[in-house]
Structure formats: structure tokens, C-alpha cells
C-alpha positions as CSV (number, residue, x, y, z in Angstrom):
1,M,76.1,112.1,116.0
2,G,73.9,115.2,116.4
3,N,76.8,117.6,116.1
4,W,77.5,116.2,112.6
5,K,74.1,117.2,111.1
6,Q,75.0,120.6,109.9
7,M,78.3,122.3,109.3
8,P,79.1,125.3,107.1
9,T,80.4,124.2,103.7
10,G,81.3,127.1,101.5
11,Q,78.7,129.8,101.5
12,S,75.8,127.8,102.7
13,E,74.8,125.2,105.3
14,R,74.8,121.7,104.1
15,A,74.8,118.2,105.8
16,V,78.2,116.8,106.6
17,L,77.9,113.2,107.7
18,P,80.6,110.9,109.2
19,V,81.4,107.7,107.4
20,D,83.6,104.7,108.2
21,S,84.9,104.6,104.6
22,C,84.6,106.5,101.4
23,P,83.4,104.9,98.1
24,M,86.3,104.0,95.8
25,N,84.7,103.6,92.4
26,L,82.4,105.6,90.2
27,S,79.4,103.4,90.7
28,K,79.5,103.6,94.5
29,V,80.1,107.4,94.3
30,E,77.0,107.8,92.2
31,D,75.0,105.8,94.6
32,A,76.2,107.9,97.5
33,S,75.5,111.1,95.5
34,K,71.9,110.0,94.9
35,R,71.5,109.0,98.6
36,L,72.6,112.6,99.7
37,N,70.7,114.3,96.9
38,C,73.7,115.7,95.3
39,S,74.0,116.6,91.7
40,S,73.3,113.6,89.5
41,G,76.1,112.6,87.1
42,I,79.9,112.8,87.4
43,D,79.8,115.5,84.7
44,K,78.2,118.0,87.0
45,F,80.4,120.6,88.8
46,E,78.0,122.1,91.2
47,N,76.6,120.6,94.5
48,T,78.8,117.6,93.9
49,Y,79.4,114.6,96.1
50,H,82.7,114.6,98.1
51,C,84.1,112.1,100.6
52,L,87.3,113.1,102.3
53,P,89.0,113.3,105.8
54,L,88.6,116.2,108.1
55,S,91.8,118.4,108.3
56,D,92.7,116.8,111.7
57,F,92.3,113.3,110.4
58,S,89.9,112.4,113.1
59,Q,87.0,111.3,110.8
60,L,86.0,110.7,107.1
61,V,83.0,112.6,106.1
62,E,80.7,112.9,103.1
63,L,78.8,115.9,101.8
64,C,77.4,117.7,98.8
65,Y,79.9,120.5,98.2
66,Q,79.0,123.7,96.3
67,T,81.5,123.0,93.5
68,S,84.3,120.8,92.3
69,Y,87.8,122.2,92.3
70,L,90.9,121.5,90.2
71,V,93.5,120.0,92.6
72,Q,97.2,120.4,91.9
73,K,99.2,117.2,91.6
74,G,101.0,116.1,94.8
75,N,97.9,117.1,96.9
76,C,95.0,115.3,98.5
77,M,91.9,117.2,99.7
78,V,90.7,117.6,103.3
79,L,87.7,119.4,104.8
80,H,88.7,122.4,107.1
81,S,86.1,124.6,108.7
82,G,83.6,123.7,106.1
83,Y,86.0,124.4,103.1
84,L,88.0,122.1,100.9
85,N,91.8,122.6,101.4
86,N,94.8,121.1,99.7
87,Q,96.9,118.6,101.8
88,S,100.3,117.8,100.6
89,C,100.9,114.1,100.0
90,L,104.5,114.2,98.7
91,H,105.6,112.2,101.7
92,F,103.4,109.2,100.8
93,T,105.2,105.9,100.1
94,E,102.9,105.6,97.1
95,G,99.4,106.7,95.9
96,C,100.0,110.5,95.8
97,P,98.2,112.0,92.7
98,K,100.8,112.7,90.0
99,T,98.4,114.6,87.8
100,Y,95.8,117.5,88.2
101,Y,92.3,116.2,89.0
102,Q,88.8,117.3,90.0
103,S,88.2,117.2,93.7
104,K,85.0,115.2,93.1
105,R,87.2,112.5,91.6
106,M,89.5,112.0,94.5
107,F,88.1,108.5,94.9
108,E,90.5,107.6,92.0
109,F,93.3,108.1,94.6
110,P,92.4,105.7,97.5
111,D,95.4,106.6,99.6
112,C,93.9,110.2,99.9
113,I,90.8,108.8,101.6
114,Q,92.3,106.1,103.9
115,I,93.3,107.3,107.4
116,N,94.2,106.1,110.8
117,K,91.6,107.9,113.0
118,R,93.3,106.8,116.2
119,N,96.7,108.4,115.3
120,R,95.2,111.0,112.9
121,C,97.3,110.4,109.9
122,Y,97.1,109.0,106.4
123,L,97.8,105.3,106.2
124,A,100.1,106.0,103.2
125,D,102.3,108.2,105.5
126,P,105.4,106.2,106.3
127,R,105.4,107.7,109.9
128,C,101.7,106.6,110.4
129,P,101.3,103.5,112.5
130,T,99.5,100.8,110.5
131,L,96.0,99.6,111.8
132,S,97.7,96.2,112.4
133,S,100.3,97.9,114.6
134,D,97.5,99.4,116.7
135,F,95.9,96.1,117.0
136,L,99.1,94.5,118.0
137,S,99.7,97.1,120.7
138,T,96.2,96.7,122.0
139,T,96.5,92.9,122.0
140,V,99.8,93.0,123.8
141,T,98.4,95.2,126.5
142,T,95.3,93.0,126.9
143,T,97.4,89.9,127.1
144,L,99.7,91.4,129.8
145,N,96.6,92.5,131.8
146,V,95.1,89.0,131.6
147,S,98.3,87.3,132.6
148,L,98.8,89.8,135.5
149,S,95.2,89.1,136.6
150,I,95.7,85.3,136.5
151,T,99.0,85.6,138.4
152,T,97.4,87.9,141.0
153,S,94.4,85.7,141.5
154,T,96.7,82.6,141.8
155,S,98.9,84.2,144.3
156,H,95.8,85.0,146.5
157,G,94.4,81.4,146.1
158,D,91.3,82.7,144.4
159,T,91.6,80.6,141.3
160,S,90.7,76.9,141.1
161,G,92.6,74.4,139.0
162,D,89.8,74.2,136.5
163,E,89.9,78.0,136.0
164,D,93.7,77.8,135.4
165,W,93.2,75.2,132.7
166,I,90.6,77.6,131.0
167,A,92.8,80.6,131.2
168,I,96.0,79.0,129.8
169,P,94.5,78.2,126.4
170,V,93.1,81.7,126.1
171,V,96.5,83.3,126.7
172,L,98.1,80.9,124.3
173,C,95.5,81.8,121.6
174,V,96.2,85.5,122.2
175,L,99.9,84.9,121.9
176,V,99.4,83.2,118.5
177,I,97.4,86.1,117.3
178,I,100.2,88.4,118.3
179,L,102.7,86.4,116.4
180,I,100.5,86.4,113.2
181,V,100.0,90.2,113.4
182,A,103.7,90.8,114.1
183,G,104.6,88.8,111.0
184,F,102.2,90.9,109.0
185,V,103.6,94.2,110.3
186,W,107.2,92.9,109.5
187,K,106.2,92.0,106.0
188,R,104.7,95.4,105.5
189,K,107.8,97.2,106.7
190,C,109.9,95.0,104.4
191,Y,107.6,96.0,101.5
192,R,108.0,99.7,102.4
193,F,111.8,99.3,102.5
194,F,111.8,97.6,99.1
195,F,109.6,100.4,97.6
196,K,112.0,103.0,98.9
197,E,115.0,101.2,97.4
198,K,113.3,100.6,94.1
199,S,112.3,104.3,93.9
200,G,116.0,105.2,94.4
201,G,115.2,108.1,96.7
202,N,114.4,109.0,100.3
203,F,110.9,109.7,101.7
204,L,110.0,113.4,101.9
205,F,109.0,114.7,105.3
206,N,108.9,118.5,104.8
207,Y,105.2,119.1,104.9
208,S,102.8,120.7,107.4
209,L,99.5,119.4,108.7
């Protein structure tokens, strides 16, 4: 974490800290602002608390930024080389800001601060794998490895009957988890399809990261 202690933000050096998630309501934003010693009060426009993704979507970060900017509708904000940058979100399935807003109030648009760090994309991007999809992929790989290990051990005569009876329930439990997650992913895809049909239009993909 040492590399995160100081990064240039605007015209000065300020602490930029990695976080697992960003606050999504005013009360939690004010608590975080006090913790970082940013300007007190949402009515302030200098040295204001911001929580947002890095421009490569590898991490969410929080910092006291030198000022709060007016952001155009159809854009989220990301941190690039220490500066706030617009990031188009017109391709989102939902949640893209439809009005102008102050960058310090981006917490009012949760889809702008929820990312898949593994695949480096917004969760609201229809092309972004869901976190449950990542879990499913990892679980399937683990299950295959376990099954292969059991098969290999059995073929070499290294596994006793007792160990087989222990391994079988474990594999069955993993398979049940896979089915549950697969059902969740299928349900989410159905929702996205319904949203697309209801909106009466196609998703937009002409944007640049």
C-alpha cells in the first residue's frame, strides 16, 4: 500500500487512498470527509471529498480534491494522473447521470462508483462480466481441478475408500453452488434483456476508455 500514500492531485500533493467501496449516501460521505480532513460540509467547493475509480478501473480511491467540478450529463468521473476526468457512461444499461451534477456528489449515482476490478470495467457496462460470473468461472475451474486430482489419485491407488467418501460430498456441494450462481447469472441476463426491450432502443457502444 506504500505506493498509494501520495499522488499528485491537481496542483498539489494529496493523499490518495485505495478503498474497497465508496460511500453511497451523504452521511457516509461526510464521515469519510472528516476522516480524511477534507472540507467540512457538502456546501463546500474546495478541498472536497471524492471517491471514484482510477481511469483504468483497477481500483477505487478516495481523496480530498482541490475543487468540485460541474460534470456534464452522460458522464461519470475517474481519476487520471491525479486529475478528475469525464468518463462517458451512455453505454450503461441504467444509472448513467441524466442531469448536470457536482463531482463531489457522484455518490448519488452508484453505478459510477461500482466496478469490476478484475476485468477493469463498470458493472453497469453490458459488456462487463458480473462479479457472479467471475465467481462461477473460478468455481468451475476449482471443481475441475479437484475432480481431476481425485481421478488421478484414484488411478494411482493413492486414495483410500474413506477419502473417496469425503471427496464426493465436497464435489457435489461445489456443483450445487455452481447451479445456484448460474441461475443468478441467467436471471440477471433476462433482466438486462427486459430493460433493453422496455427502453425501446439498443445499447450504445461507441465510447472510448
